[in-house]
N, CA and C atoms as a LAMMPS dump frame, in Angstrom:
ITEM: TIMESTEP
0
ITEM: NUMBER OF ATOMS
567
ITEM: BOX BOUNDS ff ff ff
-5.0000000000000000e+02 5.0000000000000000e+02
-5.0000000000000000e+02 5.0000000000000000e+02
-5.0000000000000000e+02 5.0000000000000000e+02
ITEM: ATOMS id mol type element x y z
1 1 1 N -387.961 385.76 -452.533
2 1 2 C -386.593 385.464 -453.032
3 1 3 C -385.887 384.768 -451.935
4 2 1 N -386.115 385.016 -450.606
5 2 2 C -385.377 384.279 -449.664
6 2 3 C -385.783 382.846 -449.52
7 3 1 N -386.999 382.572 -449.95
8 3 2 C -387.5 381.041 -449.999
9 3 3 C -386.801 380.382 -451.187
10 4 1 N -386.718 381.139 -452.192
11 4 2 C -386.063 380.478 -453.318
12 4 3 C -384.665 380.122 -453.017
13 5 1 N -384.088 381.066 -452.464
14 5 2 C -382.506 380.86 -452.053
15 5 3 C -382.402 379.633 -451.131
16 6 1 N -383.199 379.541 -450.096
17 6 2 C -383.291 378.496 -449.105
18 6 3 C -383.499 377.105 -449.791
19 7 1 N -384.636 377.132 -450.738
20 7 2 C -384.987 375.914 -451.379
21 7 3 C -383.793 375.447 -452.302
22 8 1 N -383.137 376.361 -452.993
23 8 2 C -381.928 375.961 -453.878
24 8 3 C -380.917 375.39 -452.953
25 9 1 N -380.647 376.023 -451.89
26 9 2 C -379.656 375.527 -450.978
27 9 3 C -379.853 374.065 -450.4
28 10 1 N -381.101 373.814 -450.206
29 10 2 C -381.415 372.439 -449.47
30 10 3 C -381.236 371.511 -450.761
31 11 1 N -381.707 371.946 -451.975
32 11 2 C -381.527 370.919 -453.107
33 11 3 C -380.097 370.604 -453.352
34 12 1 N -379.16 371.755 -453.26
35 12 2 C -377.806 371.664 -453.53
36 12 3 C -377.088 370.805 -452.485
37 13 1 N -377.579 370.88 -451.222
38 13 2 C -376.898 370.174 -450.203
39 13 3 C -377.311 368.676 -450.273
40 14 1 N -378.667 368.489 -450.639
41 14 2 C -378.99 367.066 -450.815
42 14 3 C -378.379 366.591 -451.787
43 15 1 N -378.229 367.119 -452.925
44 15 2 C -377.489 366.402 -454.056
45 15 3 C -375.914 366.268 -453.691
46 16 1 N -375.347 367.225 -452.995
47 16 2 C -373.948 366.999 -452.643
48 16 3 C -373.75 365.826 -451.645
49 17 1 N -374.628 365.717 -450.69
50 17 2 C -374.653 364.729 -449.837
51 17 3 C -374.977 363.32 -450.312
52 18 1 N -375.739 363.36 -451.316
53 18 2 C -376.13 361.971 -452.048
54 18 3 C -374.832 361.584 -452.758
55 19 1 N -374.22 362.562 -453.511
56 19 2 C -373.007 362.219 -454.171
57 19 3 C -371.911 361.764 -453.282
58 20 1 N -371.76 362.285 -452.012
59 20 2 C -370.768 361.825 -451.166
60 20 3 C -371.015 360.405 -450.493
61 21 1 N -372.353 360.129 -450.253
62 21 2 C -372.808 358.831 -449.794
63 21 3 C -372.804 357.827 -450.917
64 22 1 N -372.731 358.038 -452.045
65 22 2 C -372.799 357.181 -453.146
66 22 3 C -371.432 356.216 -453.043
67 23 1 N -370.305 356.765 -452.585
68 23 2 C -369.136 355.91 -452.562
69 23 3 C -369.119 355.266 -451.168
70 24 1 N -368.859 353.889 -451.337
71 24 2 C -368.821 353.001 -450.126
72 24 3 C -367.281 352.604 -449.982
73 25 1 N -366.976 352.443 -448.718
74 25 2 C -365.636 351.943 -448.522
75 25 3 C -365.75 350.777 -447.512
76 26 1 N -364.647 350.228 -447.256
77 26 2 C -364.673 348.96 -446.355
78 26 3 C -364.952 349.261 -445.03
79 27 1 N -364.466 350.394 -444.506
80 27 2 C -364.7 350.711 -443.147
81 27 3 C -366.077 351.139 -442.83
82 28 1 N -366.827 351.782 -443.916
83 28 2 C -368.258 351.961 -443.633
84 28 3 C -369.107 350.673 -443.605
85 29 1 N -368.779 349.78 -444.612
86 29 2 C -369.362 348.476 -444.627
87 29 3 C -369.124 347.756 -443.198
88 30 1 N -367.903 347.805 -442.71
89 30 2 C -367.736 347.169 -441.463
90 30 3 C -368.495 347.735 -440.32
91 31 1 N -368.498 349.061 -440.267
92 31 2 C -369.438 349.663 -439.211
93 31 3 C -370.773 349.334 -439.405
94 32 1 N -371.417 349.172 -440.583
95 32 2 C -372.802 348.698 -440.771
96 32 3 C -372.931 347.422 -440.214
97 33 1 N -371.896 346.428 -440.513
98 33 2 C -372.075 345.141 -439.945
99 33 3 C -371.99 345.134 -438.342
100 34 1 N -371.268 345.899 -437.804
101 34 2 C -371.21 345.992 -436.314
102 34 3 C -372.48 346.562 -435.805
103 35 1 N -373.116 347.355 -436.46
104 35 2 C -374.274 347.971 -435.933
105 35 3 C -375.523 346.835 -436.041
106 36 1 N -375.432 346.071 -437.187
107 36 2 C -376.282 344.993 -437.304
108 36 3 C -376.181 343.943 -436.162
109 37 1 N -374.908 343.738 -435.694
110 37 2 C -374.587 342.798 -434.74
111 37 3 C -374.977 343.313 -433.254
112 38 1 N -375.264 344.64 -433.201
113 38 2 C -375.594 345.205 -431.884
114 38 3 C -374.587 345.831 -431.191
115 39 1 N -373.395 345.783 -431.799
116 39 2 C -372.257 346.498 -431.236
117 39 3 C -372.203 347.928 -431.641
118 40 1 N -371.758 348.907 -430.822
119 40 2 C -371.828 350.342 -431.166
120 40 3 C -373.12 350.878 -431.37
121 41 1 N -374.137 350.458 -430.454
122 41 2 C -375.458 350.9 -430.557
123 41 3 C -375.573 352.414 -430.496
124 42 1 N -374.449 353.165 -429.766
125 42 2 C -374.519 354.5 -429.588
126 42 3 C -374.086 355.223 -430.719
127 43 1 N -373.661 354.712 -431.787
128 43 2 C -373.162 355.199 -433.091
129 43 3 C -374.318 355.846 -433.809
130 44 1 N -374.032 357.136 -434.213
131 44 2 C -375 357.8 -435.118
132 44 3 C -374.424 357.935 -436.363
133 45 1 N -375.185 358.035 -437.49
134 45 2 C -374.865 358.105 -438.829
135 45 3 C -374.595 359.702 -439.186
136 46 1 N -373.306 360.138 -439.432
137 46 2 C -373.28 361.583 -439.612
138 46 3 C -373.936 362.137 -440.722
139 47 1 N -373.998 361.326 -441.961
140 47 2 C -374.88 361.861 -443.141
141 47 3 C -376.28 361.846 -442.865
142 48 1 N -376.913 360.906 -442.139
143 48 2 C -378.227 361.005 -441.683
144 48 3 C -378.46 362.238 -440.778
145 49 1 N -377.594 362.5 -439.94
146 49 2 C -377.744 363.802 -439.039
147 49 3 C -377.769 365.025 -439.925
148 50 1 N -376.82 365.086 -440.87
149 50 2 C -376.683 366.224 -441.85
150 50 3 C -377.872 366.36 -442.638
151 51 1 N -378.48 365.255 -443.282
152 51 2 C -379.499 365.415 -444.009
153 51 3 C -380.776 365.794 -443.225
154 52 1 N -380.975 365.229 -442
155 52 2 C -382.05 365.687 -441.146
156 52 3 C -381.953 367.272 -440.83
157 53 1 N -380.931 367.608 -440.645
158 53 2 C -380.581 368.961 -440.391
159 53 3 C -380.837 369.869 -441.433
160 54 1 N -380.428 369.375 -442.644
161 54 2 C -380.77 370.128 -443.916
162 54 3 C -382.286 370.102 -444.217
163 55 1 N -382.869 369.103 -443.969
164 55 2 C -384.35 369.127 -444.159
165 55 3 C -385.201 370.035 -443.256
166 56 1 N -384.705 369.993 -442.062
167 56 2 C -385.474 370.902 -440.99
168 56 3 C -384.402 371.216 -439.929
169 57 1 N -383.945 372.403 -439.9
170 57 2 C -382.855 372.832 -439.066
171 57 3 C -383.164 372.573 -437.622
172 58 1 N -382.287 371.889 -436.84
173 58 2 C -382.522 371.263 -435.474
174 58 3 C -382.903 369.877 -435.344
175 59 1 N -383.371 369.411 -436.455
176 59 2 C -383.68 367.957 -436.537
177 59 3 C -382.577 367.041 -436.343
178 60 1 N -381.362 367.534 -436.852
179 60 2 C -380.14 366.673 -436.668
180 60 3 C -379.624 366.849 -435.217
181 61 1 N -379.849 367.748 -434.625
182 61 2 C -379.547 367.965 -433.292
183 61 3 C -380.421 366.929 -432.318
184 62 1 N -381.607 366.974 -432.722
185 62 2 C -382.465 365.913 -431.992
186 62 3 C -382.096 364.539 -432.274
187 63 1 N -381.765 364.223 -433.506
188 63 2 C -381.187 362.988 -433.829
189 63 3 C -380.006 362.56 -433.008
190 64 1 N -379.212 363.513 -432.772
191 64 2 C -377.93 363.307 -432.063
192 64 3 C -378.149 363.367 -430.5
193 65 1 N -379.368 363.769 -430.011
194 65 2 C -379.815 363.717 -428.711
195 65 3 C -379.096 364.889 -427.958
196 66 1 N -378.845 365.986 -428.765
197 66 2 C -378.33 367.256 -428.141
198 66 3 C -379.475 368.284 -428.032
199 67 1 N -380.242 368.088 -427.245
200 67 2 C -381.48 368.758 -427.094
201 67 3 C -381.107 370.234 -426.502
202 68 1 N -380.134 370.524 -425.915
203 68 2 C -379.688 371.784 -425.31
204 68 3 C -379.385 372.699 -426.469
205 69 1 N -379.16 372.244 -427.668
206 69 2 C -378.732 373.162 -428.774
207 69 3 C -380.012 373.688 -429.35
208 70 1 N -381.135 373.145 -429.222
209 70 2 C -382.341 373.548 -429.967
210 70 3 C -382.707 375.1 -429.619
211 71 1 N -382.728 375.448 -428.283
212 71 2 C -383.108 376.981 -428.141
213 71 3 C -381.939 377.88 -428.836
214 72 1 N -380.747 377.409 -428.916
215 72 2 C -379.781 378.182 -429.78
216 72 3 C -380.12 378.386 -431.042
217 73 1 N -380.417 377.114 -431.781
218 73 2 C -380.923 377.123 -433.081
219 73 3 C -382.077 378.024 -433.465
220 74 1 N -383.081 377.718 -432.634
221 74 2 C -384.34 378.462 -432.922
222 74 3 C -384.413 379.828 -432.485
223 75 1 N -383.619 380.254 -431.535
224 75 2 C -383.395 381.408 -430.919
225 75 3 C -382.772 382.362 -431.999
226 76 1 N -381.602 381.782 -432.428
227 76 2 C -380.888 382.478 -433.552
228 76 3 C -381.775 382.645 -434.86
229 77 1 N -382.547 381.599 -435.246
230 77 2 C -383.428 381.683 -436.473
231 77 3 C -384.315 382.809 -436.139
232 78 1 N -385.041 382.883 -434.989
233 78 2 C -386.004 384.039 -434.691
234 78 3 C -385.331 385.355 -434.72
235 79 1 N -384.312 385.456 -434.04
236 79 2 C -383.55 386.71 -434.118
237 79 3 C -383.257 387.102 -435.502
238 80 1 N -382.695 386.378 -436.411
239 80 2 C -382.358 386.737 -437.829
240 80 3 C -383.568 386.976 -438.543
241 81 1 N -384.608 386.087 -438.444
242 81 2 C -385.881 386.42 -438.999
243 81 3 C -386.464 387.787 -438.666
244 82 1 N -386.445 388.109 -437.486
245 82 2 C -387.075 389.348 -436.954
246 82 3 C -386.248 390.644 -437.444
247 83 1 N -384.929 390.392 -437.401
248 83 2 C -384.01 391.351 -438.031
249 83 3 C -384.21 391.71 -439.511
250 84 1 N -384.549 390.709 -440.226
251 84 2 C -384.789 390.787 -441.684
252 84 3 C -386 391.586 -441.896
253 85 1 N -386.957 391.038 -441.129
254 85 2 C -388.424 391.754 -441.292
255 85 3 C -388.399 393.194 -440.915
256 86 1 N -387.686 393.387 -439.688
257 86 2 C -387.603 394.8 -439.265
258 86 3 C -386.969 395.71 -440.266
259 87 1 N -385.875 395.248 -440.807
260 87 2 C -385.052 396.011 -441.787
261 87 3 C -385.894 396.221 -443.055
262 88 1 N -386.481 395.199 -443.327
263 88 2 C -387.17 395.262 -444.592
264 88 3 C -388.478 396.194 -444.586
265 89 1 N -389.124 396.09 -443.443
266 89 2 C -390.25 397.06 -443.249
267 89 3 C -389.758 398.496 -443.134
268 90 1 N -388.615 398.801 -442.575
269 90 2 C -388.103 400.183 -442.514
270 90 3 C -387.671 400.679 -443.922
271 91 1 N -387.033 399.735 -444.568
272 91 2 C -386.62 399.901 -445.963
273 91 3 C -387.531 400.242 -446.786
274 92 1 N -388.773 399.581 -446.772
275 92 2 C -389.963 399.893 -447.617
276 92 3 C -390.583 401.254 -447.259
277 93 1 N -390.619 401.551 -445.884
278 93 2 C -391.26 402.87 -445.448
279 93 3 C -390.289 403.993 -446.003
280 94 1 N -388.977 403.926 -445.903
281 94 2 C -388.219 404.975 -446.104
282 94 3 C -388.073 405.155 -447.683
283 95 1 N -388.12 403.948 -448.391
284 95 2 C -388.167 404.074 -449.875
285 95 3 C -389.449 404.719 -450.486
286 96 1 N -390.634 404.387 -449.87
287 96 2 C -391.814 405.159 -450.253
288 96 3 C -391.818 406.601 -449.967
289 97 1 N -391.208 406.96 -448.788
290 97 2 C -390.955 408.39 -448.454
291 97 3 C -390.058 409.073 -449.478
292 98 1 N -388.979 408.348 -449.924
293 98 2 C -388.1 408.915 -450.847
294 98 3 C -388.757 409.147 -452.243
295 99 1 N -389.534 408.207 -452.655
296 99 2 C -390.391 408.401 -453.958
297 99 3 C -391.259 409.435 -453.829
298 100 1 N -391.883 409.681 -452.59
299 100 2 C -392.777 410.702 -452.393
300 100 3 C -392.054 412.116 -452.538
301 101 1 N -390.927 412.299 -451.943
302 101 2 C -390.086 413.432 -452.028
303 101 3 C -389.703 413.754 -453.372
304 102 1 N -389.143 412.75 -454.073
305 102 2 C -388.878 412.846 -455.454
306 102 3 C -389.897 413.293 -456.44
307 103 1 N -391.118 412.906 -456.039
308 103 2 C -392.361 413.163 -456.973
309 103 3 C -393.004 414.467 -456.456
310 104 1 N -392.511 415.063 -455.342
311 104 2 C -393.154 416.22 -454.748
312 104 3 C -394.41 416.07 -454.101
313 105 1 N -394.819 414.767 -453.674
314 105 2 C -396.026 414.513 -453.042
315 105 3 C -395.675 414.315 -451.596
316 106 1 N -395.573 415.382 -450.802
317 106 2 C -395.256 415.516 -449.473
318 106 3 C -396.549 415.261 -448.628
319 107 1 N -396.829 414.307 -447.926
320 107 2 C -398.002 414.19 -447.047
321 107 3 C -397.673 414.536 -445.766
322 108 1 N -398.298 415.51 -445.252
323 108 2 C -398.058 416.099 -443.685
324 108 3 C -398.191 415.016 -442.688
325 109 1 N -398.989 413.917 -442.956
326 109 2 C -399.302 412.896 -441.989
327 109 3 C -398.137 411.924 -441.887
328 110 1 N -397.173 411.999 -442.898
329 110 2 C -396.111 411.02 -442.965
330 110 3 C -394.976 411.572 -442.044
331 111 1 N -394.455 410.849 -441.058
332 111 2 C -393.43 411.321 -440.179
333 111 3 C -392.18 411.672 -440.871
334 112 1 N -391.923 411.014 -442.145
335 112 2 C -390.731 411.48 -442.854
336 112 3 C -390.892 412.489 -443.999
337 113 1 N -391.876 413.311 -443.955
338 113 2 C -392.239 414.169 -445.032
339 113 3 C -391.147 415.431 -445.06
340 114 1 N -390.666 415.706 -443.894
341 114 2 C -389.688 416.812 -443.725
342 114 3 C -388.207 416.462 -443.677
343 115 1 N -387.918 415.244 -444.036
344 115 2 C -386.455 414.692 -444.095
345 115 3 C -386.103 414.945 -445.53
346 116 1 N -384.721 415.29 -445.642
347 116 2 C -384.316 415.681 -446.937
348 116 3 C -384.014 414.175 -447.773
349 117 1 N -383.958 414.609 -449.135
350 117 2 C -383.767 413.419 -449.995
351 117 3 C -382.434 412.667 -449.761
352 118 1 N -381.318 413.335 -449.489
353 118 2 C -380.142 412.7 -449.192
354 118 3 C -380.117 411.779 -447.99
355 119 1 N -380.794 412.38 -447.018
356 119 2 C -380.876 411.484 -445.762
357 119 3 C -381.614 410.252 -445.995
358 120 1 N -382.929 410.426 -446.739
359 120 2 C -383.693 409.33 -447.107
360 120 3 C -382.813 408.346 -447.989
361 121 1 N -382.086 408.793 -448.888
362 121 2 C -381.328 407.88 -449.721
363 121 3 C -380.312 406.975 -448.682
364 122 1 N -379.808 407.75 -447.92
365 122 2 C -378.694 407.243 -447.005
366 122 3 C -379.379 406.007 -446.097
367 123 1 N -380.478 406.294 -445.496
368 123 2 C -381.377 405.422 -444.645
369 123 3 C -381.842 404.338 -445.396
370 124 1 N -382.308 404.623 -446.633
371 124 2 C -382.81 403.461 -447.487
372 124 3 C -381.693 402.425 -447.822
373 125 1 N -380.459 403.071 -448.236
374 125 2 C -379.318 402.067 -448.429
375 125 3 C -378.891 401.357 -447.219
376 126 1 N -378.988 401.92 -445.978
377 126 2 C -378.614 401.387 -444.745
378 126 3 C -379.546 400.273 -444.455
379 127 1 N -380.758 400.429 -444.604
380 127 2 C -381.838 399.389 -444.129
381 127 3 C -381.662 398.174 -445.162
382 128 1 N -381.473 398.575 -446.447
383 128 2 C -381.294 397.352 -447.456
384 128 3 C -380.083 396.694 -447.211
385 129 1 N -378.887 397.34 -446.835
386 129 2 C -377.713 396.694 -446.754
387 129 3 C -377.769 395.798 -445.391
388 130 1 N -378.394 396.298 -444.364
389 130 2 C -378.574 395.461 -443.168
390 130 3 C -379.47 394.338 -443.436
391 131 1 N -380.534 394.383 -444.148
392 131 2 C -381.391 393.42 -444.45
393 131 3 C -380.576 392.372 -445.333
394 132 1 N -379.839 392.61 -446.186
395 132 2 C -379.237 391.798 -447.15
396 132 3 C -378.09 390.944 -446.293
397 133 1 N -377.449 391.717 -445.313
398 133 2 C -376.474 391.174 -444.593
399 133 3 C -377.129 390.013 -443.698
400 134 1 N -378.196 390.305 -443.082
401 134 2 C -378.806 389.381 -442.225
402 134 3 C -379.403 388.193 -443.006
403 135 1 N -379.725 388.304 -444.279
404 135 2 C -380.032 387.21 -445.109
405 135 3 C -378.93 386.269 -445.348
406 136 1 N -377.794 386.989 -445.561
407 136 2 C -376.51 386.186 -445.791
408 136 3 C -376.166 385.451 -444.636
409 137 1 N -376.336 386.207 -443.36
410 137 2 C -376.094 385.534 -442.134
411 137 3 C -376.831 384.387 -441.738
412 138 1 N -378.234 384.419 -442.107
413 138 2 C -379.07 383.472 -441.96
414 138 3 C -378.791 382.103 -442.711
415 139 1 N -378.343 382.363 -444.01
416 139 2 C -377.916 381.233 -444.866
417 139 3 C -376.635 380.557 -444.09
418 140 1 N -375.608 381.439 -443.721
419 140 2 C -374.453 381.016 -443.139
420 140 3 C -374.953 380.038 -441.887
421 141 1 N -375.83 380.618 -441.098
422 141 2 C -376.208 379.866 -439.864
423 141 3 C -376.847 378.529 -440.185
424 142 1 N -377.635 378.502 -441.428
425 142 2 C -378.161 377.178 -441.734
426 142 3 C -377.179 376.261 -442.015
427 143 1 N -376.026 376.668 -442.628
428 143 2 C -375.091 375.771 -442.913
429 143 3 C -374.312 375.295 -441.561
430 144 1 N -374.097 376.215 -440.751
431 144 2 C -373.478 376.025 -439.519
432 144 3 C -374.188 374.965 -438.716
433 145 1 N -375.577 374.98 -438.742
434 145 2 C -376.391 374.032 -437.964
435 145 3 C -376.187 372.627 -438.719
436 146 1 N -376.055 372.583 -440.026
437 146 2 C -376.073 371.449 -440.718
438 146 3 C -374.435 370.797 -440.378
439 147 1 N -373.503 371.587 -440.34
440 147 2 C -372.116 371.055 -440.093
441 147 3 C -371.961 370.713 -438.607
442 148 1 N -372.811 371.383 -437.772
443 148 2 C -372.655 370.935 -436.338
444 148 3 C -373.253 369.63 -436.079
445 149 1 N -374.485 369.445 -436.753
446 149 2 C -375.074 367.947 -436.5
447 149 3 C -374.208 366.99 -437.163
448 150 1 N -373.509 367.175 -438.285
449 150 2 C -372.697 366.269 -438.932
450 150 3 C -371.35 365.941 -438.082
451 151 1 N -370.669 367.026 -437.528
452 151 2 C -369.45 366.804 -436.77
453 151 3 C -369.977 366.135 -435.499
454 152 1 N -371.12 366.556 -434.815
455 152 2 C -371.482 366.135 -433.569
456 152 3 C -371.632 364.514 -433.683
457 153 1 N -372.369 364.078 -434.806
458 153 2 C -372.46 362.691 -435.023
459 153 3 C -371.197 361.997 -435.104
460 154 1 N -370.185 362.564 -435.895
461 154 2 C -368.915 361.952 -436.009
462 154 3 C -368.157 361.891 -434.506
463 155 1 N -368.169 362.892 -433.707
464 155 2 C -367.533 362.902 -432.478
465 155 3 C -368.36 362.182 -431.32
466 156 1 N -369.394 361.668 -431.644
467 156 2 C -370.199 361.003 -430.577
468 156 3 C -369.409 359.936 -429.811
469 157 1 N -368.564 359.149 -430.474
470 157 2 C -367.834 358.133 -429.772
471 157 3 C -366.363 358.451 -429.522
472 158 1 N -365.996 359.733 -429.654
473 158 2 C -364.726 360.245 -429.333
474 158 3 C -364.451 360.103 -427.896
475 159 1 N -363.42 359.213 -427.484
476 159 2 C -363.114 359.069 -426.182
477 159 3 C -362.384 360.206 -425.54
478 160 1 N -363.001 360.77 -424.385
479 160 2 C -362.406 362.058 -423.751
480 160 3 C -361.546 361.432 -422.752
481 161 1 N -361.833 360.425 -422.098
482 161 2 C -361.025 359.82 -420.984
483 161 3 C -361.501 360.585 -419.628
484 162 1 N -361.097 359.835 -418.541
485 162 2 C -361.49 360.481 -417.301
486 162 3 C -360.671 361.57 -416.747
487 163 1 N -359.396 361.777 -417.444
488 163 2 C -358.494 362.668 -417.096
489 163 3 C -358.853 364.186 -417.784
490 164 1 N -359.789 364.245 -418.613
491 164 2 C -360.051 365.501 -419.287
492 164 3 C -360.786 366.39 -418.275
493 165 1 N -360.264 367.615 -417.982
494 165 2 C -360.844 368.545 -417.177
495 165 3 C -360.938 369.86 -417.862
496 166 1 N -362.117 370.544 -417.796
497 166 2 C -362.316 371.834 -418.324
498 166 3 C -362.556 372.792 -417.273
499 167 1 N -361.656 373.764 -417.067
500 167 2 C -361.725 374.628 -415.809
501 167 3 C -361.797 376.153 -416.314
502 168 1 N -362.675 376.916 -415.596
503 168 2 C -362.719 378.411 -415.867
504 168 3 C -362.632 379.017 -414.416
505 169 1 N -361.597 379.898 -414.303
506 169 2 C -361.266 380.648 -413.241
507 169 3 C -361.195 382.211 -413.454
508 170 1 N -361.473 382.95 -412.551
509 170 2 C -361.234 384.242 -412.722
510 170 3 C -359.603 384.619 -412.619
511 171 1 N -359.145 385.537 -413.358
512 171 2 C -357.747 385.81 -413.534
513 171 3 C -357.451 387.309 -413.513
514 172 1 N -356.424 387.65 -412.943
515 172 2 C -355.858 389.026 -412.965
516 172 3 C -354.543 389.041 -413.554
517 173 1 N -354.242 389.966 -414.53
518 173 2 C -353.148 389.893 -415.326
519 173 3 C -352.42 391.304 -415.379
520 174 1 N -351.111 391.239 -415.327
521 174 2 C -350.465 392.643 -415.289
522 174 3 C -349.627 392.617 -416.595
523 175 1 N -349.898 393.879 -417.376
524 175 2 C -349.215 394.124 -418.574
525 175 3 C -348.688 395.447 -418.569
526 176 1 N -347.318 395.609 -418.488
527 176 2 C -346.69 396.951 -418.498
528 176 3 C -347.289 397.818 -417.533
529 177 1 N -347.495 397.378 -416.344
530 177 2 C -347.918 398.216 -415.325
531 177 3 C -349.384 398.471 -415.09
532 178 1 N -350.156 397.834 -416.027
533 178 2 C -351.591 397.967 -416.037
534 178 3 C -352.202 396.603 -415.603
535 179 1 N -353.152 396.626 -414.841
536 179 2 C -353.841 395.411 -414.568
537 179 3 C -355.175 395.203 -415.269
538 180 1 N -355.33 393.984 -415.649
539 180 2 C -356.664 393.693 -416.49
540 180 3 C -357.158 392.396 -415.75
541 181 1 N -358.396 392.252 -415.745
542 181 2 C -359.166 391.02 -415.239
543 181 3 C -359.943 390.412 -416.211
544 182 1 N -360.218 389.102 -416.013
545 182 2 C -361.014 388.377 -417.08
546 182 3 C -361.028 386.967 -416.605
547 183 1 N -361.257 385.943 -417.46
548 183 2 C -361.472 384.569 -417.155
549 183 3 C -360.327 383.779 -417.832
550 184 1 N -359.874 382.846 -417.08
551 184 2 C -358.92 382.014 -417.55
552 184 3 C -359.288 380.554 -417.827
553 185 1 N -359.17 380.165 -418.937
554 185 2 C -359.741 378.876 -419.403
555 185 3 C -358.712 377.983 -419.502
556 186 1 N -358.723 376.729 -418.913
557 186 2 C -357.625 375.715 -418.818
558 186 3 C -358.31 374.343 -419.341
559 187 1 N -357.701 373.673 -420.275
560 187 2 C -358.174 372.262 -420.482
561 187 3 C -356.979 371.416 -420.24
562 188 1 N -357.181 370.38 -419.455
563 188 2 C -356.056 369.354 -419.246
564 188 3 C -356.564 368.063 -419.608
565 189 1 N -355.705 367.18 -420.156
566 189 2 C -355.989 365.877 -420.478
567 189 3 C -355.223 364.811 -419.738
């Protein structure tokens, strides 16, 4: 089922990106001419980055040369996949124990044979809900990876300037007589 959802999502994204790229405008034609002339050689095509990332998550980040994002992409995919499998395995085990309790087939070797039917129903619903939530989270993460590669390709040539400074400092703050500590983030242009 998960594979069907992913395949439908990839096909839907491919069709929508194809429809978006079918329209041409003068600005895009001019940028293509500049690329052919050798100017703007650092420019990356955002649509190409998004399509690569849709075909195989992380490929858009490789295309944009943002290699540091790969451990985040694959670590997140592994964690979500592991969570889905763990919850699915526990759901199936609890569901089988629930069916055994309902049918009166209590196996003394089964660790769940002495658990009541209401507890088994609650645990079964909990594992199923968590598994389904992680499936939805993995689909959202898939789209976040695609959007990240698309936006990153767009902002590749964004001028930050030499005056841009990103600064993190420890901070102590007093609110109504109570002190709290944390980090202060400041961005100056």
